[in-house]
C-alpha positions as CSV (number, residue, x, y, z in Angstrom):
1,M,158.8,103.8,49.1
2,I,155.4,103.5,47.4
3,S,156.8,103.6,43.9
4,S,159.2,100.7,44.7
5,A,156.8,98.3,46.5
6,A,156.2,95.2,44.8
7,T,152.7,93.9,44.7
8,L,151.3,90.6,44.1
9,S,148.5,91.4,41.7
10,S,149.8,90.1,38.6
11,K,152.6,88.0,39.5
12,D,152.7,84.3,38.2
13,W,154.3,82.5,41.3
14,T,154.7,79.1,39.5
15,G,158.1,78.1,40.4
16,C,158.8,80.6,42.9
17,S,160.2,80.1,46.4
18,F,157.5,80.5,48.9
19,S,159.8,82.2,51.3
20,S,160.0,85.0,48.9
21,I,156.1,85.1,48.8
22,V,156.0,85.1,52.2
23,S,158.6,88.2,52.4
24,S,156.5,90.2,50.1
25,C,153.5,89.9,51.7
26,F,154.6,90.5,55.1
27,M,156.7,93.3,54.0
28,M,153.2,94.9,53.2
29,A,151.1,93.4,56.5
30,F,153.6,94.6,58.8
31,S,156.1,97.2,57.7
32,A,154.5,100.7,57.7
33,S,157.2,101.9,55.4
34,S,156.3,99.1,52.6
35,I,153.2,100.3,50.9
36,P,151.8,98.5,47.8
37,D,151.2,100.7,44.5
38,P,147.5,102.2,44.3
39,V,145.0,99.9,43.2
40,V,142.4,101.0,40.8
41,D,139.3,99.0,40.2
42,G,141.0,96.0,42.0
43,V,144.1,96.1,39.3
44,S,147.6,97.0,40.9
45,M,149.6,99.3,38.9
46,A,153.0,98.0,40.5
47,T,155.5,96.0,38.9
48,A,155.7,92.1,39.0
49,V,158.4,90.8,41.1
50,E,160.5,88.1,39.1
51,P,160.5,84.5,40.7
52,E,163.2,83.3,42.7
53,S,164.7,79.9,41.6
54,S,163.5,77.0,43.2
55,D,166.7,76.0,45.2
56,T,167.2,79.3,47.0
57,K,165.0,81.4,49.3
58,L,165.0,85.2,49.6
59,S,165.3,86.4,53.4
60,L,163.0,89.1,54.7
61,S,164.0,92.7,54.4
62,R,165.5,94.8,57.0
63,E,162.0,96.5,57.2
64,L,161.0,93.1,59.2
65,G,164.0,93.1,61.2
66,V,165.6,90.3,59.2
67,F,168.6,90.3,56.8
68,V,168.6,92.0,53.4
69,G,169.4,90.4,49.9
70,T,171.1,87.3,51.2
71,K,170.0,84.1,49.3
72,V,170.5,81.0,51.5
73,P,169.6,77.5,51.4
74,L,166.8,76.7,53.7
75,E,166.3,73.5,55.4
76,G,162.8,71.8,55.7
77,V,162.1,71.7,59.5
78,G,161.2,68.4,60.3
79,G,161.8,65.7,57.9
80,K,164.6,64.0,56.3
81,N,167.6,66.2,54.8
82,E,171.0,65.0,53.1
83,Q,172.7,65.2,56.2
84,G,170.5,62.4,58.0
85,S,167.3,62.8,60.5
86,L,165.7,65.4,62.0
87,E,168.0,66.3,64.8
88,D,171.6,64.8,63.3
89,A,172.5,67.8,61.3
90,D,171.5,70.4,64.0
91,Y,172.3,68.9,67.3
92,V,175.5,69.9,69.0
93,P,176.4,69.0,72.6
94,S,176.5,72.3,74.9
95,Q,180.3,72.0,75.5
96,E,180.7,72.4,71.4
97,L,178.8,76.0,71.6
98,N,182.0,78.1,72.4
99,K,183.8,76.1,69.6
100,L,181.4,77.3,67.0
101,A,181.7,81.1,68.3
102,I,183.7,83.1,65.8
103,G,184.9,86.6,65.6
104,N,186.3,89.4,67.7
105,G,187.0,87.1,70.8
106,N,183.0,87.2,71.5
107,N,181.8,84.1,73.1
108,K,178.7,82.4,71.2
109,V,178.3,84.9,68.5
110,P,177.6,82.9,65.1
111,A,179.5,83.7,61.9
112,T,176.9,81.9,59.7
113,L,173.1,81.0,59.4
114,D,174.5,77.3,59.7
115,D,176.4,78.1,62.9
116,Y,173.2,80.0,64.7
117,K,170.8,77.2,63.9
118,R,173.5,74.8,65.4
119,L,173.6,76.7,68.8
120,L,169.9,76.8,68.8
121,V,169.4,73.2,69.5
122,P,171.5,73.2,72.9
123,I,169.7,76.3,74.1
124,I,166.5,74.8,73.6
125,E,167.0,71.3,74.8
126,E,168.4,73.1,78.0
127,Y,165.1,74.9,78.5
128,F,163.1,71.7,78.0
129,S,165.2,70.3,81.0
130,T,165.2,73.2,83.3
131,G,162.0,75.3,82.6
132,D,164.1,78.4,83.1
133,V,162.7,80.8,80.8
134,E,165.0,83.7,82.0
135,L,168.0,81.5,81.4
136,A,167.0,80.4,77.7
137,A,166.2,84.3,77.0
138,S,169.6,85.4,78.1
139,E,171.2,82.4,76.2
140,L,169.3,83.6,73.0
141,R,170.2,87.7,73.5
142,S,173.7,86.4,74.1
143,L,173.8,85.2,70.3
144,G,173.4,88.7,69.1
145,S,171.7,87.7,65.9
146,D,168.5,89.2,65.9
147,Q,167.6,88.9,62.4
148,Y,167.7,85.1,62.5
149,H,165.0,84.7,65.3
150,N,162.8,83.8,62.6
151,Y,164.5,80.5,62.8
152,F,164.5,80.2,66.5
153,V,160.7,80.1,66.4
154,K,160.6,77.5,63.9
155,K,163.4,75.5,65.5
156,L,161.7,75.7,69.1
157,I,158.0,74.5,67.6
158,S,159.7,71.5,65.2
159,L,161.5,70.3,68.6
160,A,159.0,70.6,70.7
161,M,156.2,68.8,68.0
162,D,158.8,65.6,68.4
163,H,158.6,65.7,72.4
164,H,155.8,65.2,75.0
165,D,152.8,67.6,75.8
166,K,154.9,69.3,78.5
167,E,157.7,70.4,76.0
168,K,154.7,71.6,73.8
169,E,153.4,73.6,76.4
170,M,156.9,74.8,77.6
171,A,157.4,75.9,73.9
172,S,154.2,78.2,74.0
173,V,155.1,79.9,77.3
174,L,158.9,80.5,76.1
175,L,157.4,82.4,72.9
176,S,154.9,84.3,74.9
177,A,157.6,85.1,77.4
178,M,159.8,86.2,74.9
179,Y,157.3,88.2,72.6
180,A,158.0,92.2,72.5
181,D,160.9,91.9,74.8
182,L,163.1,89.9,72.5
183,L,161.0,88.4,69.3
184,N,158.9,90.7,67.4
185,S,155.8,90.3,65.4
186,S,157.7,89.7,62.1
187,D,159.7,87.1,63.8
188,M,156.7,85.1,65.0
189,S,154.9,85.5,61.5
190,E,157.8,84.5,59.6
191,G,158.5,81.7,61.6
192,F,155.2,80.0,61.6
193,M,155.1,80.8,58.1
194,M,158.5,78.9,57.6
195,L,156.7,76.0,59.7
196,L,153.4,75.8,57.3
197,E,155.7,75.4,54.3
198,S,157.5,72.5,56.2
199,T,154.3,70.7,57.1
200,E,155.1,67.7,54.6
201,D,158.6,67.1,56.1
202,L,157.3,67.3,59.4
203,A,154.4,64.7,58.8
204,V,157.2,62.1,57.8
205,D,158.6,61.9,61.2
206,I,155.4,63.2,63.3
207,P,152.4,61.5,62.4
208,D,150.1,63.6,63.8
209,A,152.0,67.1,62.9
210,I,148.9,68.6,61.4
211,D,147.2,68.5,64.6
212,V,150.0,69.6,67.0
213,L,151.2,72.6,64.4
214,A,147.1,73.4,64.3
215,V,147.7,73.7,68.1
216,F,150.6,75.9,68.2
217,V,149.1,78.3,65.7
218,A,145.9,78.6,67.6
219,R,147.7,78.9,71.1
220,A,149.7,81.6,69.4
221,V,146.7,83.4,68.5
222,V,145.0,82.9,71.8
223,D,148.3,84.2,73.5
224,E,148.2,87.3,71.1
225,I,151.7,86.8,69.8
226,L,150.2,86.2,66.3
227,P,147.4,88.4,64.8
228,P,144.4,86.5,63.8
229,V,144.8,88.3,60.5
230,F,147.9,85.5,60.2
231,L,145.4,83.0,59.2
232,T,143.9,84.6,56.0
233,L,147.3,85.9,55.0
234,A,148.8,82.4,55.2
235,R,145.6,81.1,53.6
236,A,146.0,83.1,50.6
237,L,149.9,82.5,50.2
238,L,150.0,78.4,50.8
239,P,149.5,76.1,47.9
240,E,145.9,75.3,47.5
241,F,146.1,71.4,48.5
242,S,148.9,71.5,51.0
243,K,149.3,70.4,54.3
244,G,150.0,73.7,55.3
245,I,145.9,74.8,54.5
246,E,145.0,71.5,56.5
247,V,146.9,73.0,59.1
248,L,145.2,76.6,59.2
249,Q,141.7,74.7,58.5
250,F,142.1,72.7,61.5
251,A,143.4,75.4,63.5
252,E,140.4,77.7,62.8
253,K,137.8,75.1,62.8
254,S,138.8,73.1,65.5
255,Y,140.0,75.2,68.0
256,L,139.7,78.8,67.5
257,S,135.9,78.6,66.3
258,A,135.3,76.1,69.2
259,P,132.9,77.4,72.1
260,H,135.2,78.6,74.9
261,H,138.2,78.4,72.7
262,A,140.7,80.2,74.6
263,E,140.2,77.8,77.7
264,L,140.5,74.9,75.2
265,V,143.6,75.7,73.6
266,E,145.5,77.1,76.6
267,R,144.5,73.6,78.7
268,K,145.2,71.5,75.4
269,W,148.7,70.1,76.7
270,G,147.7,70.3,80.5
271,G,150.0,72.9,81.1
272,G,150.3,76.6,81.4
273,T,148.3,79.1,83.7
274,H,144.8,77.5,83.1
275,F,143.6,81.1,82.5
276,T,141.4,82.4,79.7
277,V,142.0,85.7,78.7
278,E,139.0,86.8,80.4
279,E,139.8,85.2,83.7
280,A,143.4,86.6,83.4
281,K,141.4,90.3,83.3
282,R,139.6,89.6,86.3
283,R,142.4,88.6,88.3
284,I,144.2,91.3,87.3
285,Q,141.2,93.5,88.2
286,D,141.0,92.0,91.7
287,I,144.5,92.4,92.4
288,L,144.4,96.2,91.4
289,K,141.4,96.7,93.8
290,E,143.0,95.1,96.7
291,Y,146.1,97.2,96.1
292,V,144.0,100.4,96.1
293,E,142.3,99.3,99.3
294,N,145.7,98.2,101.2
295,G,148.3,99.9,99.4
296,D,150.7,96.9,99.8
297,T,153.2,97.2,96.6
298,D,155.0,94.2,97.5
299,E,151.9,92.2,97.9
300,A,150.7,93.4,94.2
301,F,153.7,92.7,92.7
302,R,153.8,88.9,94.2
303,C,150.5,88.5,92.8
304,I,151.3,89.9,89.6
305,R,154.4,87.4,89.4
306,E,152.1,84.6,90.3
307,L,150.3,84.9,87.5
308,G,152.8,83.7,85.1
309,L,151.8,86.1,82.3
310,P,154.7,88.4,81.5
311,F,153.6,88.8,78.0
312,F,150.0,89.9,79.2
313,H,151.7,92.9,81.5
314,H,150.3,95.5,78.9
315,E,147.0,94.6,80.5
316,V,148.2,95.3,84.2
317,V,149.3,98.8,82.6
318,K,146.2,99.5,80.8
319,C,144.2,98.4,83.9
320,V,146.3,100.8,86.3
321,L,145.7,103.5,83.9
322,T,141.6,103.2,83.7
323,L,141.9,102.9,87.2
324,G,143.7,106.0,87.9
325,M,141.7,108.1,85.6
326,E,138.3,106.7,87.0
327,N,139.5,107.4,90.7
328,L,141.5,110.6,90.8
329,S,142.1,110.0,94.8
330,S,143.8,106.9,94.1
331,Q,145.8,108.1,91.1
332,P,149.1,108.9,93.2
333,S,149.0,105.3,94.6
334,I,148.6,103.9,91.3
335,L,151.3,105.8,89.6
336,K,153.4,104.6,92.2
337,L,152.7,100.9,91.4
338,L,153.6,101.4,87.4
339,K,156.9,103.5,88.5
340,D,158.1,100.9,90.8
341,S,157.1,97.9,88.7
342,T,159.6,99.5,86.2
343,S,162.3,99.8,88.3
344,G,162.0,96.5,90.1
345,C,161.9,95.0,86.3
346,L,158.5,93.6,86.8
347,I,157.0,95.2,83.7
348,S,159.2,95.7,80.7
349,S,159.6,99.0,78.8
350,N,157.9,97.3,75.9
351,Q,154.9,96.1,78.3
352,M,154.6,99.4,79.6
353,S,154.7,101.3,76.2
354,K,151.9,98.7,74.6
355,G,149.8,99.2,77.6
356,F,149.6,102.8,77.0
357,C,149.0,102.4,73.4
358,R,146.3,100.3,73.9
359,L,144.6,102.9,76.3
360,A,145.5,105.6,73.6
361,E,143.4,103.6,71.2
362,S,140.5,103.2,73.4
363,T,140.3,106.8,74.5
364,D,137.1,107.3,72.3
365,D,135.0,104.8,74.1
366,L,136.4,105.6,77.4
367,S,135.4,109.3,77.2
368,L,131.6,108.0,77.1
369,D,132.1,107.0,80.9
370,I,135.0,109.5,81.8
371,P,134.3,112.9,79.9
372,S,137.9,114.0,80.5
373,A,139.3,110.6,79.7
374,K,141.7,112.3,76.7
375,T,143.2,115.2,78.8
376,L,143.6,113.0,81.7
377,F,145.5,110.4,79.7
378,D,147.9,113.0,78.1
379,K,148.8,114.3,81.6
380,L,149.6,110.4,82.5
381,V,151.9,110.4,79.3
382,Q,153.2,113.6,80.8
383,T,154.0,112.4,84.2
384,A,155.5,109.0,83.0
385,I,157.7,110.5,80.5
386,S,158.9,113.1,83.1
387,E,159.6,110.5,85.8
388,G,161.4,108.1,83.2
389,W,159.2,105.0,83.3
390,L,157.5,105.5,79.9
391,D,159.8,105.9,76.6
392,A,160.2,109.8,75.7
393,S,159.5,108.8,72.1
394,F,155.8,107.7,72.9
395,T,153.4,109.9,71.5
396,T,149.5,109.6,71.3
397,S,147.6,109.4,67.9
398,S,145.8,112.6,66.9
399,A,142.3,111.9,67.5
400,P,140.2,111.7,64.4
401,N,137.6,114.4,65.3
402,E,138.4,116.5,68.1
403,D,135.1,117.9,68.1
404,M,133.5,114.6,68.9
405,Q,136.0,114.4,71.9
406,N,134.7,117.8,73.2
407,A,131.0,116.8,72.7
408,S,128.5,115.6,76.0
409,G,129.3,112.2,76.9
410,K,125.7,111.9,77.3
411,K,124.6,112.9,74.1
412,V,127.1,110.4,72.3
413,K,125.8,107.6,74.6
414,H,122.5,108.5,73.4
415,F,123.4,108.2,69.8
416,K,124.9,105.3,70.2
417,E,122.0,103.4,71.8
418,E,119.6,104.6,69.1
419,S,122.1,103.7,66.2
420,G,122.3,100.0,67.6
421,H,118.4,100.1,67.7
422,I,118.7,101.2,63.9
423,I,121.3,99.0,63.0
424,Q,119.6,95.9,64.4
425,E,116.3,96.6,63.1
426,Y,118.1,97.2,59.3
427,F,119.8,93.7,59.7
428,L,116.1,92.1,60.4
429,S,114.4,94.4,57.6
430,D,117.1,94.9,55.0
431,D,115.4,98.3,54.5
432,V,118.1,100.7,53.2
433,P,115.7,103.9,53.0
434,E,113.9,103.4,56.0
435,L,117.2,103.3,57.8
436,I,118.7,106.5,56.3
437,R,115.1,107.9,57.1
438,S,115.7,107.0,61.0
439,L,119.5,108.4,60.7
440,Q,118.3,111.6,59.4
441,E,116.1,111.9,62.2
442,L,118.5,111.7,64.7
443,S,119.8,115.0,63.3
444,A,123.4,114.3,64.4
445,P,125.4,114.3,61.3
446,E,128.5,115.2,63.4
447,Y,128.3,111.6,64.6
448,N,128.1,110.0,61.3
449,P,131.7,108.0,62.0
450,I,130.3,106.6,65.4
451,F,127.6,105.3,63.4
452,L,129.8,103.7,60.7
453,K,132.1,102.2,63.5
454,K,128.8,101.0,65.7
455,L,127.7,99.5,62.3
456,I,130.7,97.6,61.1
457,T,131.5,96.3,65.0
458,L,127.9,95.1,65.2
459,A,128.3,93.2,61.6
460,M,131.8,91.7,62.6
461,D,130.0,89.7,65.3
462,K,127.4,88.5,63.3
463,K,127.3,86.1,60.0
464,S,128.2,86.7,56.7
465,R,124.9,88.0,55.5
466,E,125.1,91.0,57.8
467,K,128.7,91.7,57.0
468,E,127.4,91.9,53.5
469,M,124.6,94.0,54.4
470,A,126.9,96.3,56.2
471,S,129.0,96.8,53.2
472,V,126.0,97.6,51.1
473,L,124.4,100.0,53.6
474,L,128.0,101.8,53.5
475,S,127.7,102.0,49.8
476,S,124.3,103.8,50.0
477,L,125.1,106.1,52.6
478,S,128.3,107.3,50.7
479,L,125.9,108.7,48.4
480,E,123.1,109.7,50.2
481,L,124.5,111.3,53.7
482,F,128.3,110.4,54.6
483,S,131.0,112.2,53.3
484,T,134.5,110.9,52.5
485,G,135.5,112.4,55.4
486,D,132.9,110.8,57.8
487,I,133.9,107.3,56.3
488,M,137.5,107.9,57.1
489,K,137.1,109.2,60.6
490,G,134.9,106.0,61.4
491,F,137.3,103.4,60.1
492,I,140.2,105.6,61.9
493,M,138.1,105.0,65.1
494,L,137.6,101.3,64.0
495,L,141.3,100.7,63.8
496,Q,142.5,102.7,66.7
497,S,140.5,100.5,69.1
498,A,141.3,97.2,66.9
499,E,143.2,95.6,69.6
500,D,140.3,95.7,72.1
501,T,138.1,94.5,69.3
502,A,140.2,91.5,68.7
503,L,139.8,90.6,72.5
504,D,136.3,90.1,71.9
505,I,136.2,88.9,68.1
506,V,138.7,86.5,67.4
507,D,139.3,87.3,63.6
508,A,138.5,91.3,64.1
509,S,141.8,92.4,62.1
510,S,140.7,90.0,59.2
511,E,137.3,91.1,59.0
512,L,138.0,94.7,59.4
513,A,140.7,94.4,56.4
514,L,137.9,93.0,54.4
515,F,135.5,95.9,55.2
516,L,138.2,98.4,54.5
517,A,139.1,96.8,50.8
518,R,135.5,96.6,50.1
519,A,135.0,100.1,50.8
520,V,137.8,100.8,48.2
521,I,136.4,97.9,45.7
522,D,132.8,99.8,45.9
523,E,134.4,103.4,45.6
524,V,133.3,104.5,48.7
525,L,137.1,105.1,49.5
526,I,140.0,105.7,46.9
527,P,143.4,104.0,47.5
528,L,144.8,107.1,48.1
529,N,142.5,107.6,51.4
530,L,144.2,104.4,52.9
531,D,147.3,106.6,53.2
532,E,145.5,109.4,55.0
533,I,144.1,106.7,57.3
534,T,147.5,105.1,58.0
535,S,148.7,108.6,59.0
536,K,146.6,108.9,61.7
537,L,147.6,105.3,63.4
538,R,150.5,104.4,65.6
539,P,153.3,102.9,63.4
540,N,153.2,99.1,63.9
541,S,149.9,99.0,65.9
542,S,147.1,96.6,65.1
543,G,145.4,99.3,63.3
544,S,148.2,100.0,61.0
545,Q,148.6,96.4,60.1
546,T,145.0,96.0,59.5
547,V,145.2,98.4,56.9
548,Q,148.6,97.0,55.1
549,M,146.3,93.8,55.1
550,A,143.9,95.4,53.2
551,R,146.3,96.7,51.2
552,A,147.4,92.9,50.5
553,L,144.1,91.7,49.5
554,L,143.6,94.8,47.1
555,A,147.1,93.9,45.5
556,A,146.2,90.4,44.8
557,R,145.2,89.1,41.5
558,H,141.5,89.2,40.8
559,S,141.0,91.5,44.2
560,G,137.8,93.0,42.7
561,E,135.9,89.9,42.1
562,R,137.3,88.0,45.5
563,I,136.5,90.9,47.7
564,L,133.1,91.5,46.5
565,R,132.3,87.9,46.9
566,C,134.1,87.8,50.3
567,W,131.0,87.0,52.2
568,G,128.8,85.3,49.5
569,G,126.3,88.3,49.1
570,G,126.0,91.1,46.7
571,T,125.5,90.6,43.0
572,G,128.4,88.2,42.6
573,W,129.9,90.2,40.3
574,A,133.3,91.7,40.2
575,V,133.4,95.8,39.7
576,E,135.1,95.2,36.3
577,D,132.4,92.5,35.2
578,A,129.3,95.2,36.3
579,K,131.1,98.0,33.9
580,E,131.6,95.7,31.0
581,K,127.6,94.9,31.5
582,I,126.8,98.5,31.8
583,S,129.0,99.4,28.6
584,K,127.1,96.6,26.6
585,L,123.8,97.6,27.5
586,L,124.4,101.2,26.4
587,E,125.8,100.1,23.0
588,E,122.9,97.9,22.4
589,Y,120.4,100.9,23.3
590,N,122.5,103.0,21.3
591,T,122.2,100.9,18.3
592,G,118.4,101.2,18.2
593,G,117.6,99.3,21.4
594,D,114.1,99.6,23.2
595,L,114.3,102.3,26.2
596,G,111.9,100.1,28.5
597,E,114.1,97.2,27.9
598,A,117.5,99.4,28.6
599,C,116.1,100.4,31.9
600,Q,115.2,96.9,32.9
601,C,118.6,96.0,32.2
602,I,119.8,98.7,34.6
603,R,117.2,97.2,37.0
604,D,118.5,93.5,36.8
605,L,122.2,94.8,37.2
606,G,120.9,94.8,41.2
607,M,123.5,97.7,42.0
608,P,121.8,100.7,43.0
609,F,124.7,102.3,44.4
610,F,126.7,101.6,41.3
611,N,124.3,103.4,38.9
612,H,126.6,106.4,38.9
613,E,128.6,104.3,36.7
614,V,125.9,104.3,34.0
615,V,125.5,107.8,34.2
616,K,129.4,108.5,33.6
617,K,129.3,106.0,30.5
618,A,126.1,107.3,29.4
619,L,127.5,111.2,29.2
620,V,130.8,109.8,27.6
621,M,129.3,108.1,25.0
622,A,126.9,111.0,24.2
623,M,129.9,112.9,23.6
624,E,131.7,110.3,21.5
625,K,129.1,109.1,19.4
626,Q,127.1,112.5,18.3
627,N,123.9,110.8,19.5
628,E,123.0,112.8,22.5
629,A,119.5,113.0,22.3
630,S,118.8,109.2,22.6
631,I,121.1,108.9,25.7
632,L,119.5,112.0,27.3
633,T,116.4,110.5,27.0
634,L,117.6,107.3,28.8
635,L,118.9,109.3,31.9
636,Q,115.5,111.2,31.9
637,E,113.7,107.7,32.0
638,C,115.7,106.1,34.6
639,F,115.4,109.4,36.6
640,G,111.8,109.7,36.4
641,E,111.2,106.2,37.1
642,G,113.6,106.6,40.3
643,L,115.5,104.2,38.9
644,I,118.7,106.5,39.4
645,T,118.3,109.0,42.1
646,I,119.6,112.3,42.4
647,N,122.6,111.5,44.5
648,Q,123.7,108.8,41.9
649,M,123.0,111.3,39.2
650,T,125.2,114.0,40.7
651,E,128.1,111.6,41.4
652,G,128.0,110.2,37.9
653,F,128.1,113.8,36.6
654,S,131.1,114.6,39.1
655,R,133.0,111.9,38.0
656,V,132.7,113.0,34.5
657,K,133.4,116.6,35.4
658,K,136.9,115.3,37.4
659,G,138.1,113.3,34.0
660,L,137.4,116.2,31.5
661,D,141.2,116.9,31.0
662,D,141.4,113.4,30.0
663,L,138.4,113.3,27.8
664,I,139.5,116.5,26.0
665,L,142.4,114.5,24.6
666,D,140.4,112.3,22.5
667,I,137.1,114.7,22.5
668,P,138.2,118.3,22.0
669,N,135.0,119.9,22.6
670,A,134.2,117.8,25.7
671,Q,134.0,120.9,28.2
672,E,131.3,122.5,26.0
673,K,129.5,119.3,25.6
674,F,129.5,118.6,29.3
675,G,128.5,122.1,30.1
676,A,125.4,121.9,28.3
677,Y,124.7,118.6,29.8
678,V,125.0,120.4,33.2
679,D,122.6,123.1,32.1
680,L,119.9,120.4,30.9
681,A,120.2,118.3,34.2
682,T,119.9,121.4,36.3
683,K,116.8,122.7,34.5
684,R,115.5,119.0,34.8
685,G,116.1,118.6,38.7
686,W,118.4,115.7,38.2
687,L,121.3,117.4,40.1
688,L,121.9,118.4,43.6
689,L,123.0,122.2,43.8
690,S,126.4,121.3,45.4
691,L,127.6,120.4,41.8
692,A,129.1,123.7,40.3
693,K,129.0,124.3,36.6
694,V,132.4,123.9,34.4
695,P,134.2,127.1,34.3
């Protein structure tokens, strides 16, 4: 799949159908099996995708649950079309439904996409009249055309936008109720993307279309049926000055960034449950505490139903399981509640699995309070599967570090507290050497992944300055203290708890994707490390989707420069620019330049974590130019001044060693020369003992 996946990096999208762009992006962002080709220094190695003609639109692949390879005309949502106004072409009275049904005697089975669209309108209009969620879901399910569900999302919202607030609220409630059970994340994302593309047409008939659609987008994020990362991806795909961009900006600035935004958005149309996520969680906790005290299953079920949050039942599952692990004496009655809720059709199998998945991703944090959390959770999974109320296909992700899970919870808690103080002090002082010294004093290298998780989690909840500082620190730590394994495990821990993090930080997924992509650009990780990280995550989980988002960011054109500047910090250069400047300063020095001036130029680069590139290019130049003495003198001066540290020097030599096979093709005696350089560097103390001689 990797070799065949198309990326966005070198593509000229001029004249290309927007839906085909969306298809390409969401196959990367939401399909675990569709992975962009490796990215080297921010440049994709993939073959560009040929643009679609302007009058057709390519459907999403079956990897997103939509039909493959079929080109169909895509109507503009909202505005006028050749047949007439917004509703004229699509509206069909209820009694005409069966006349459109075709094929094998089955009722209401659309033969074409056009039939499907026409069948949707009476279902939606009937729902607006009755408010019956179950009936609407049943009618949609009876159509049996799952591959077209993205059009249902599009049609439902476009019709609601032309109605009153009551219908708008009903549309949001219906989408939330159908999510996971009937509509999947790809249906939601593609449906909203089609709406954003059609904002210009919608605005023709609906003057406040931008504001209304912005509320729908914000509401979908708050209701957790769209991931926050959707806004970032959609913004990258929409034309720069389109009304769709205005919708996203309005949603983010006016709604999702506002104080108490969840409550604001959920009450915008005066309907719904009037719960914020926090209020819903508190009510669930209260219901469960009362159930533990009185054991009244019927009363607990009644209270859960009255919440009116079927799309949030996974939180009930998670809370029940956590309560059962905390209070072993109440575990039998707690498990009975879940078992009965499944047999009584109160909690769907999808919501049940999602609840277990969320708890599986947070067992690391839970083990701080419950040391045996992992063991207890595994027993709960076995019990649930054996009793038939959890799908047998459910398996937990392997833990990133078994040693950590067996460690004393008290020691881990102390390390986290100390790490928090060290990181906060770093954000104030910007003193990397002091942080490294403090971290070394903790004498707990086995907890390096926990430190990384703490660093990025704290940075995500702060401003761009702290995010940039966290990325710079990570680059330094990768050379001074942390191994690649430590960094990978830290990111795995972050990604496994991504859903929980998103409850507190709205744009956590997009921020984490940027951190991951930045780590690749800064050469802290290599693209292949993303494959290893993905293998440790559950397919289609929030964490795996975040990795795919990072891949999409890396595959985009000029990704190196964009990602390096994502928080407005750093040197402001792309890695490619830095490499070019290093090459030029070495060429100038080699042709008779001043030693002091060369050192000053290296210092002016302002990229101490990237000085290994100076070492690498200098060694290769020494082999090629037959001017070894001058180049080695420069390295000695840089090392003596402390401009290039022993870690950076060792990293530069290591990179040359790894590339010797390629160098030998152009420089036949490269291996002998490199061996001599290693001998000299070892004698002068430039290298760590970990660097072995070339055999």
